[in-house]
RORO-693318 format. One record per residue (C-alpha): residue number from 1; residue in three letters; x, y, z. Coordinates in Angstrom, 2 decimals, padded with zeros to 5 digits, m for minus. Each point is the difference from the previous one (the first is absolute). Layout:
! residues N
@resi: NUM; resn: ALA; c1: X; c2: Y; c3: Z
...
END
This chain:
! residues 266
@resi: 1; resn: MET; c1: 000.00; c2: 000.00; c3: 000.00
@resi: 2; resn: ASN; c1: 001.04; c2: 003.62; c3: m000.48
@resi: 3; resn: LEU; c1: m000.67; c2: 002.54; c3: 002.73
@resi: 4; resn: ASN; c1: m001.74; c2: 003.19; c3: m001.08
@resi: 5; resn: GLU; c1: 001.20; c2: 003.47; c3: 000.98
@resi: 6; resn: GLU; c1: m002.30; c2: 000.24; c3: 003.03
@resi: 7; resn: GLN; c1: 001.18; c2: m003.37; c3: 001.30
@resi: 8; resn: ILE; c1: 003.64; c2: 000.94; c3: m000.48
@resi: 9; resn: GLU; c1: m000.61; c2: 003.19; c3: 001.98
@resi: 10; resn: ARG; c1: m002.02; c2: m001.75; c3: 002.74
@resi: 11; resn: TYR; c1: 002.53; c2: m002.78; c3: 000.51
@resi: 12; resn: SER; c1: 003.13; c2: 002.04; c3: m000.75
@resi: 13; resn: ARG; c1: 001.55; c2: m000.59; c3: 003.45
@resi: 14; resn: HIS; c1: m000.25; c2: m003.76; c3: m000.54
@resi: 15; resn: ILE; c1: 001.35; c2: 000.25; c3: m003.53
@resi: 16; resn: LEU; c1: 003.02; c2: 001.95; c3: 001.26
@resi: 17; resn: LEU; c1: 000.99; c2: m002.96; c3: 002.17
@resi: 18; resn: SER; c1: 002.57; c2: m002.03; c3: m001.94
@resi: 19; resn: ASP; c1: m001.34; c2: m003.24; c3: 001.53
@resi: 20; resn: VAL; c1: m003.56; c2: 000.78; c3: m001.11
@resi: 21; resn: GLY; c1: 000.00; c2: 002.20; c3: m003.09
@resi: 22; resn: LEU; c1: m002.60; c2: m000.21; c3: m002.75
@resi: 23; resn: GLU; c1: 000.10; c2: m003.78; c3: m000.08
@resi: 24; resn: GLY; c1: m000.67; c2: m000.30; c3: 003.71
@resi: 25; resn: GLN; c1: m002.83; c2: 002.52; c3: m000.13
@resi: 26; resn: GLU; c1: m001.60; c2: m001.92; c3: m002.85
@resi: 27; resn: LYS; c1: 000.14; c2: m003.16; c3: 002.14
@resi: 28; resn: ILE; c1: m001.76; c2: 001.85; c3: 002.81
@resi: 29; resn: ILE; c1: m002.73; c2: 001.27; c3: m002.31
@resi: 30; resn: LYS; c1: m000.61; c2: m003.49; c3: m001.40
@resi: 31; resn: SER; c1: m000.14; c2: m001.61; c3: 003.44
@resi: 32; resn: SER; c1: m002.79; c2: m000.81; c3: 002.45
@resi: 33; resn: VAL; c1: m000.08; c2: m000.11; c3: 003.80
@resi: 34; resn: LEU; c1: m002.74; c2: m001.28; c3: 002.29
@resi: 35; resn: ILE; c1: m000.28; c2: 001.64; c3: 003.42
@resi: 36; resn: ILE; c1: m001.90; c2: m002.04; c3: 002.57
@resi: 37; resn: GLY; c1: m001.24; c2: 002.48; c3: 002.59
@resi: 38; resn: ALA; c1: m000.68; c2: 003.71; c3: m000.58
@resi: 39; resn: GLY; c1: 000.97; c2: 001.08; c3: 003.50
@resi: 40; resn: GLY; c1: 003.14; c2: 001.24; c3: 001.73
@resi: 41; resn: LEU; c1: 002.44; c2: m001.93; c3: m002.21
@resi: 42; resn: GLY; c1: m002.04; c2: m000.23; c3: m003.18
@resi: 43; resn: ALA; c1: m000.57; c2: 003.76; c3: m000.13
@resi: 44; resn: PRO; c1: 003.64; c2: 001.16; c3: m000.34
@resi: 45; resn: VAL; c1: 000.80; c2: m002.99; c3: m002.22
@resi: 46; resn: ALA; c1: m002.81; c2: 000.93; c3: m002.38
@resi: 47; resn: PHE; c1: 000.99; c2: 003.67; c3: m000.07
@resi: 48; resn: TYR; c1: 003.63; c2: m000.67; c3: m000.87
@resi: 49; resn: LEU; c1: m000.73; c2: m002.73; c3: m002.53
@resi: 50; resn: ALA; c1: m002.52; c2: 002.26; c3: m001.74
@resi: 51; resn: ALA; c1: 002.46; c2: 002.88; c3: 000.02
@resi: 52; resn: ALA; c1: 002.64; c2: m002.32; c3: m001.44
@resi: 53; resn: GLY; c1: m002.30; c2: m000.91; c3: m002.87
@resi: 54; resn: VAL; c1: m000.85; c2: m003.65; c3: 000.70
@resi: 55; resn: GLY; c1: m002.44; c2: m000.65; c3: m002.81
@resi: 56; resn: THR; c1: m002.59; c2: m002.08; c3: 001.86
@resi: 57; resn: ILE; c1: m000.61; c2: 000.14; c3: 003.74
@resi: 58; resn: GLY; c1: m002.51; c2: m002.31; c3: 001.64
@resi: 59; resn: ILE; c1: m001.26; c2: 000.72; c3: 003.52
@resi: 60; resn: ILE; c1: m001.97; c2: m002.47; c3: 002.12
@resi: 61; resn: ASP; c1: m001.72; c2: 001.05; c3: 003.22
@resi: 62; resn: GLY; c1: m003.46; c2: m000.70; c3: 001.35
@resi: 63; resn: ASP; c1: m000.06; c2: 002.78; c3: 002.58
@resi: 64; resn: VAL; c1: m001.29; c2: 003.58; c3: 000.01
@resi: 65; resn: VAL; c1: 001.85; c2: 003.11; c3: 001.15
@resi: 66; resn: ASP; c1: m000.24; c2: 000.65; c3: 003.73
@resi: 67; resn: ARG; c1: 001.03; c2: 003.15; c3: 001.86
@resi: 68; resn: THR; c1: 002.71; c2: m001.95; c3: 001.85
@resi: 69; resn: ASN; c1: 001.60; c2: m000.88; c3: m003.36
@resi: 70; resn: LEU; c1: 000.85; c2: 003.61; c3: m000.83
@resi: 71; resn: GLN; c1: 002.94; c2: 000.14; c3: 002.41
@resi: 72; resn: ARG; c1: 002.12; c2: m002.20; c3: m002.33
@resi: 73; resn: GLN; c1: m001.92; c2: m001.10; c3: m003.11
@resi: 74; resn: ILE; c1: 001.00; c2: 002.91; c3: m002.21
@resi: 75; resn: LEU; c1: m002.12; c2: m000.95; c3: m003.03
@resi: 76; resn: HIS; c1: m003.16; c2: 000.81; c3: 001.94
@resi: 77; resn: PHE; c1: m001.25; c2: 003.48; c3: 000.94
@resi: 78; resn: THR; c1: m002.63; c2: 001.15; c3: 002.50
@resi: 79; resn: PRO; c1: m002.81; c2: 000.23; c3: m002.63
@resi: 80; resn: ASP; c1: 000.67; c2: m003.68; c3: m000.83
@resi: 81; resn: ILE; c1: m001.24; c2: m001.27; c3: 003.36
@resi: 82; resn: GLY; c1: m002.53; c2: m002.75; c3: m000.69
@resi: 83; resn: LYS; c1: 001.21; c2: m000.50; c3: m003.59
@resi: 84; resn: ALA; c1: 001.46; c2: m003.31; c3: m001.18
@resi: 85; resn: LYS; c1: 003.78; c2: 000.17; c3: 000.40
@resi: 86; resn: VAL; c1: 000.64; c2: m001.35; c3: m003.48
@resi: 87; resn: ILE; c1: m002.18; c2: 002.72; c3: m001.55
@resi: 88; resn: SER; c1: 001.69; c2: 002.70; c3: 002.06
@resi: 89; resn: ALA; c1: 003.40; c2: m001.37; c3: m001.02
@resi: 90; resn: LYS; c1: m000.95; c2: m000.22; c3: m003.67
@resi: 91; resn: GLU; c1: m001.14; c2: 003.64; c3: m000.03
@resi: 92; resn: LYS; c1: 003.28; c2: 001.28; c3: 001.48
@resi: 93; resn: ILE; c1: 002.20; c2: m002.12; c3: m002.25
@resi: 94; resn: GLU; c1: m001.82; c2: 001.15; c3: m003.12
@resi: 95; resn: GLN; c1: 000.42; c2: 003.63; c3: 001.06
@resi: 96; resn: LEU; c1: 003.71; c2: m000.52; c3: 000.54
@resi: 97; resn: ASN; c1: 000.60; c2: m001.84; c3: m003.27
@resi: 98; resn: PRO; c1: m002.86; c2: m000.25; c3: m002.51
@resi: 99; resn: GLU; c1: 002.02; c2: m002.44; c3: m002.13
@resi: 100; resn: ILE; c1: m000.28; c2: m002.74; c3: 002.62
@resi: 101; resn: ARG; c1: m002.56; c2: m002.76; c3: m000.30
@resi: 102; resn: VAL; c1: m001.45; c2: m000.69; c3: 003.45
@resi: 103; resn: ASN; c1: m001.92; c2: m003.18; c3: 000.72
@resi: 104; resn: ALA; c1: m001.98; c2: 000.45; c3: 003.22
@resi: 105; resn: TYR; c1: m001.23; c2: m003.20; c3: 001.66
@resi: 106; resn: GLN; c1: m002.27; c2: 000.55; c3: 002.99
@resi: 107; resn: ASP; c1: 000.57; c2: m003.47; c3: 001.32
@resi: 108; resn: LEU; c1: 001.95; c2: m002.03; c3: 002.53
@resi: 109; resn: VAL; c1: 002.54; c2: m002.54; c3: m001.20
@resi: 110; resn: SER; c1: m000.73; c2: m003.59; c3: 000.93
@resi: 111; resn: ALA; c1: 001.21; c2: m003.46; c3: m000.88
@resi: 112; resn: SER; c1: m002.69; c2: m000.18; c3: m002.69
@resi: 113; resn: ASN; c1: 000.90; c2: 003.21; c3: m001.87
@resi: 114; resn: ILE; c1: 003.57; c2: 001.10; c3: 000.71
@resi: 115; resn: ARG; c1: 001.65; c2: m002.08; c3: m002.71
@resi: 116; resn: ASP; c1: m002.29; c2: 001.50; c3: m002.62
@resi: 117; resn: TYR; c1: 000.82; c2: 003.51; c3: 001.20
@resi: 118; resn: ILE; c1: 003.78; c2: m000.35; c3: 000.13
@resi: 119; resn: SER; c1: 000.33; c2: m001.94; c3: m003.25
@resi: 120; resn: GLU; c1: m000.53; c2: 003.15; c3: m002.08
@resi: 121; resn: TYR; c1: 002.76; c2: 002.08; c3: 001.63
@resi: 122; resn: ASP; c1: 003.80; c2: 000.16; c3: m000.18
@resi: 123; resn: PHE; c1: 000.62; c2: 000.84; c3: 003.66
@resi: 124; resn: ILE; c1: m002.09; c2: m000.20; c3: 003.17
@resi: 125; resn: ILE; c1: 000.04; c2: 002.31; c3: 003.04
@resi: 126; resn: ASP; c1: m001.11; c2: m001.30; c3: 003.39
@resi: 127; resn: GLY; c1: m001.48; c2: 003.06; c3: 001.70
@resi: 128; resn: THR; c1: m002.24; c2: m001.94; c3: 002.38
@resi: 129; resn: ASP; c1: m000.23; c2: 000.23; c3: 003.77
@resi: 130; resn: ASN; c1: m000.79; c2: m003.55; c3: 001.14
@resi: 131; resn: PHE; c1: 002.01; c2: m003.20; c3: 000.10
@resi: 132; resn: PRO; c1: m002.44; c2: m002.42; c3: m001.68
@resi: 133; resn: THR; c1: m000.09; c2: 002.17; c3: m003.13
@resi: 134; resn: LYS; c1: 003.78; c2: 000.44; c3: m000.01
@resi: 135; resn: PHE; c1: 000.50; c2: m003.75; c3: 000.02
@resi: 136; resn: LEU; c1: m002.66; c2: m000.41; c3: m002.68
@resi: 137; resn: ILE; c1: 001.75; c2: 002.54; c3: m002.23
@resi: 138; resn: ASN; c1: 003.33; c2: m001.74; c3: 000.51
@resi: 139; resn: ASP; c1: m001.35; c2: m003.47; c3: m000.75
@resi: 140; resn: ALA; c1: m001.89; c2: 001.18; c3: m003.08
@resi: 141; resn: CYS; c1: 003.03; c2: 001.83; c3: m001.38
@resi: 142; resn: VAL; c1: 002.25; c2: m003.02; c3: 000.57
@resi: 143; resn: LEU; c1: m002.44; c2: m002.33; c3: m001.73
@resi: 144; resn: GLU; c1: m000.53; c2: 002.44; c3: m002.88
@resi: 145; resn: LYS; c1: 003.71; c2: 000.88; c3: m000.18
@resi: 146; resn: LYS; c1: m000.74; c2: 003.70; c3: 000.50
@resi: 147; resn: PRO; c1: 002.46; c2: 002.42; c3: 001.62
@resi: 148; resn: PHE; c1: m001.33; c2: 002.08; c3: 002.88
@resi: 149; resn: SER; c1: 000.99; c2: 002.45; c3: 002.69
@resi: 150; resn: HIS; c1: m001.01; c2: m000.74; c3: 003.58
@resi: 151; resn: GLY; c1: m000.47; c2: 002.90; c3: 002.40
@resi: 152; resn: GLY; c1: m001.09; c2: 000.33; c3: 003.60
@resi: 153; resn: ILE; c1: m000.14; c2: 002.92; c3: 002.43
@resi: 154; resn: LEU; c1: m000.78; c2: 000.46; c3: 003.69
@resi: 155; resn: ARG; c1: 000.54; c2: 002.89; c3: 002.41
@resi: 156; resn: PHE; c1: 003.35; c2: 001.52; c3: m001.11
@resi: 157; resn: SER; c1: 001.40; c2: m002.93; c3: m001.99
@resi: 158; resn: GLY; c1: m000.30; c2: m001.65; c3: m003.37
@resi: 159; resn: GLN; c1: 001.35; c2: m002.99; c3: m001.88
@resi: 160; resn: THR; c1: 000.10; c2: m001.06; c3: m003.62
@resi: 161; resn: MET; c1: 001.40; c2: m002.71; c3: m002.24
@resi: 162; resn: THR; c1: m000.32; c2: m000.80; c3: m003.69
@resi: 163; resn: TYR; c1: m000.80; c2: m003.44; c3: m001.35
@resi: 164; resn: THR; c1: 000.97; c2: m001.19; c3: m003.45
@resi: 165; resn: PRO; c1: m000.46; c2: m003.60; c3: m001.18
@resi: 166; resn: GLY; c1: 002.69; c2: m002.30; c3: 001.36
@resi: 167; resn: ASN; c1: 000.95; c2: 002.25; c3: 002.91
@resi: 168; resn: THR; c1: m001.01; c2: 000.26; c3: 003.65
@resi: 169; resn: CYS; c1: m003.74; c2: 000.44; c3: 000.46
@resi: 170; resn: TYR; c1: m001.91; c2: 001.51; c3: 002.91
@resi: 171; resn: ARG; c1: m000.96; c2: m003.44; c3: 001.32
@resi: 172; resn: CYS; c1: 003.67; c2: m001.09; c3: m000.03
@resi: 173; resn: VAL; c1: 000.60; c2: 002.66; c3: 002.63
@resi: 174; resn: PHE; c1: m003.19; c2: 000.08; c3: 002.05
@resi: 175; resn: ASN; c1: m001.38; c2: m003.50; c3: m000.65
@resi: 176; resn: SER; c1: m003.60; c2: 000.66; c3: 001.12
@resi: 177; resn: PRO; c1: m002.21; c2: 002.80; c3: 001.37
@resi: 178; resn: PRO; c1: 000.54; c2: 000.88; c3: 003.68
@resi: 179; resn: LEU; c1: m002.46; c2: m001.20; c3: 002.59
@resi: 180; resn: PRO; c1: m002.98; c2: 002.24; c3: 000.77
@resi: 181; resn: ASN; c1: 000.91; c2: 002.85; c3: 002.36
@resi: 182; resn: ALA; c1: 003.73; c2: m000.54; c3: m000.60
@resi: 183; resn: VAL; c1: 000.41; c2: 003.11; c3: m002.15
@resi: 184; resn: PRO; c1: m002.28; c2: 003.07; c3: 000.11
@resi: 185; resn: SER; c1: m001.18; c2: 001.79; c3: m003.12
@resi: 186; resn: CYS; c1: 000.52; c2: 003.67; c3: m000.82
@resi: 187; resn: SER; c1: m003.56; c2: 000.73; c3: 001.12
@resi: 188; resn: GLN; c1: 000.87; c2: m001.46; c3: 003.40
@resi: 189; resn: ALA; c1: 003.58; c2: 001.14; c3: 000.52
@resi: 190; resn: GLY; c1: 000.16; c2: 003.07; c3: m002.24
@resi: 191; resn: VAL; c1: 002.43; c2: 001.03; c3: m002.72
@resi: 192; resn: LEU; c1: 001.82; c2: 003.24; c3: m000.77
@resi: 193; resn: GLY; c1: m001.52; c2: 001.16; c3: m003.28
@resi: 194; resn: ALA; c1: 003.31; c2: 000.79; c3: m001.67
@resi: 195; resn: ILE; c1: 001.18; c2: m003.60; c3: 000.56
@resi: 196; resn: ALA; c1: m002.50; c2: m001.12; c3: m002.63
@resi: 197; resn: GLY; c1: 001.51; c2: 002.45; c3: m002.47
@resi: 198; resn: MET; c1: 003.54; c2: m001.10; c3: 000.81
@resi: 199; resn: LEU; c1: m000.72; c2: m003.65; c3: m000.64
@resi: 200; resn: GLY; c1: m002.40; c2: 000.52; c3: m002.90
@resi: 201; resn: THR; c1: 002.58; c2: 001.97; c3: m001.96
@resi: 202; resn: ILE; c1: 002.53; c2: m002.80; c3: 000.49
@resi: 203; resn: GLN; c1: m002.54; c2: m002.45; c3: m001.38
@resi: 204; resn: ALA; c1: m000.62; c2: 002.26; c3: m002.99
@resi: 205; resn: ALA; c1: 003.74; c2: 000.22; c3: m000.64
@resi: 206; resn: GLU; c1: 000.28; c2: m003.79; c3: 000.11
@resi: 207; resn: ALA; c1: m002.77; c2: m000.31; c3: m002.58
@resi: 208; resn: LEU; c1: 001.68; c2: 002.53; c3: m002.31
@resi: 209; resn: LYS; c1: 003.40; c2: m001.69; c3: 000.37
@resi: 210; resn: TYR; c1: m001.55; c2: m003.33; c3: m000.90
@resi: 211; resn: LEU; c1: m001.86; c2: 001.40; c3: m003.01
@resi: 212; resn: THR; c1: 003.09; c2: 001.73; c3: m001.39
@resi: 213; resn: GLY; c1: 002.54; c2: m002.64; c3: 001.02
@resi: 214; resn: VAL; c1: 002.08; c2: 002.60; c3: 001.83
@resi: 215; resn: GLY; c1: 001.85; c2: m000.45; c3: 003.29
@resi: 216; resn: ASP; c1: m000.19; c2: m002.62; c3: 002.72
@resi: 217; resn: LEU; c1: m003.35; c2: m001.09; c3: 001.37
@resi: 218; resn: LEU; c1: m000.79; c2: m000.90; c3: 003.60
@resi: 219; resn: THR; c1: m000.04; c2: m003.68; c3: m000.94
@resi: 220; resn: ASN; c1: 001.29; c2: m002.37; c3: 002.67
@resi: 221; resn: LYS; c1: 000.05; c2: 003.01; c3: 002.31
@resi: 222; resn: LEU; c1: m002.29; c2: 001.58; c3: 002.58
@resi: 223; resn: TYR; c1: 000.32; c2: 003.76; c3: 000.32
@resi: 224; resn: TYR; c1: m001.11; c2: 001.22; c3: 003.43
@resi: 225; resn: PHE; c1: m000.09; c2: 003.46; c3: 001.54
@resi: 226; resn: ASP; c1: m000.95; c2: 001.51; c3: 003.33
@resi: 227; resn: ALA; c1: m000.45; c2: 003.70; c3: m000.68
@resi: 228; resn: LEU; c1: m000.37; c2: 000.82; c3: 003.70
@resi: 229; resn: LYS; c1: 003.58; c2: m001.15; c3: 000.64
@resi: 230; resn: ASN; c1: 001.32; c2: 000.73; c3: m003.51
@resi: 231; resn: ASP; c1: 000.95; c2: m003.66; c3: m000.29
@resi: 232; resn: TYR; c1: 000.15; c2: m001.30; c3: m003.59
@resi: 233; resn: ARG; c1: 001.29; c2: m003.42; c3: m000.87
@resi: 234; resn: THR; c1: m000.01; c2: m002.64; c3: m002.74
@resi: 235; resn: ILE; c1: m000.24; c2: m003.63; c3: 001.10
@resi: 236; resn: ASN; c1: 001.20; c2: m002.72; c3: m002.36
@resi: 237; resn: LEU; c1: m002.49; c2: m002.83; c3: m000.49
@resi: 238; resn: ASN; c1: 000.34; c2: m003.60; c3: m001.12
@resi: 239; resn: LYS; c1: m002.49; c2: m001.88; c3: m002.12
@resi: 240; resn: SER; c1: m001.44; c2: m002.87; c3: 002.03
@resi: 241; resn: ASP; c1: m000.02; c2: m003.50; c3: m001.50
@resi: 242; resn: ASN; c1: m002.75; c2: m000.76; c3: 002.54
@resi: 243; resn: CYS; c1: m002.25; c2: 002.86; c3: m001.09
@resi: 244; resn: ALA; c1: m003.57; c2: m001.21; c3: m000.35
@resi: 245; resn: VAL; c1: m000.53; c2: 001.82; c3: m003.31
@resi: 246; resn: CYS; c1: 003.40; c2: 000.33; c3: m001.73
@resi: 247; resn: GLY; c1: 002.07; c2: m002.71; c3: 001.68
@resi: 248; resn: THR; c1: 001.24; c2: m003.24; c3: m001.49
@resi: 249; resn: ARG; c1: m003.13; c2: m001.84; c3: 001.15
@resi: 250; resn: PRO; c1: m002.76; c2: 002.61; c3: 000.13
@resi: 251; resn: THR; c1: m003.19; c2: m000.80; c3: 001.88
@resi: 252; resn: ILE; c1: m001.87; c2: 003.06; c3: m001.27
@resi: 253; resn: THR; c1: m000.95; c2: m000.63; c3: m003.60
@resi: 254; resn: GLU; c1: m003.48; c2: 001.54; c3: 000.11
@resi: 255; resn: LEU; c1: m001.03; c2: 003.23; c3: 001.67
@resi: 256; resn: GLN; c1: m002.16; c2: 000.08; c3: 003.09
@resi: 257; resn: ASP; c1: m001.36; c2: 002.95; c3: 001.96
@resi: 258; resn: ILE; c1: 001.48; c2: 000.28; c3: 003.47
@resi: 259; resn: GLU; c1: m002.54; c2: 000.96; c3: 002.61
@resi: 260; resn: LEU; c1: 001.24; c2: 001.25; c3: 003.34
@resi: 261; resn: PRO; c1: m002.08; c2: 001.28; c3: 002.92
@resi: 262; resn: ALA; c1: m000.09; c2: 003.78; c3: 000.19
@resi: 263; resn: CYS; c1: 002.78; c2: 001.48; c3: 002.09
@resi: 264; resn: ASP; c1: m001.33; c2: 001.67; c3: 003.14
@resi: 265; resn: LEU; c1: 003.21; c2: 001.58; c3: 001.29
@resi: 266; resn: HIS; c1: m000.43; c2: 003.48; c3: 001.44
END
């Protein structure tokens, strides 16, 4: 494809990068990314991917905008309260970059539909806030051989890793969801709003690096930060031969929804 004058102007700061250039920008424009969750992580990811020119962005979320979301979910504004998050997100993305195709799915991913959703996209973003869905995303991406970025935030900290086929997956590291009440959610323990932006932009950068083939991804690594203490570290990971989904003798060959009792920590 050949970029027109407006595209060259819009993406000029990418094109100036020797590692990206016109060829890399064309790859971005031709690519597609699915964001699962239009909340604290999904919002900055969507903004930066749209600004970068990712040609097709899919967003899945079954929730509506709540006043408590506005402290960190930067795609949503006060007049959007009560509106479906995916519609709110679609409106902002299209204002930022009218060239982007936005597929808005007001739905929740499940074992019965996730493989259909992810099959159409080049890269997947986990922007969810609960462990059963995170494990479901991991297992589906492993089975479908789809790369994805995991992200999680709580209080003042965040963590992320990138999976590509053949490398360490989320289940290699964490094995199975924690027991009920073992880990609180953001709605129970709180989260500094800017933490979502810090981690979401890292996830967006991982997606863009994958799509352009530039740089080193967070594969076989877990990047963790505690912003309260200014502690940032990268932990090397090893692929597990005993992993239930990507090991030498996998026991997970079909997807199942994981149902856990609601956490009642206060």
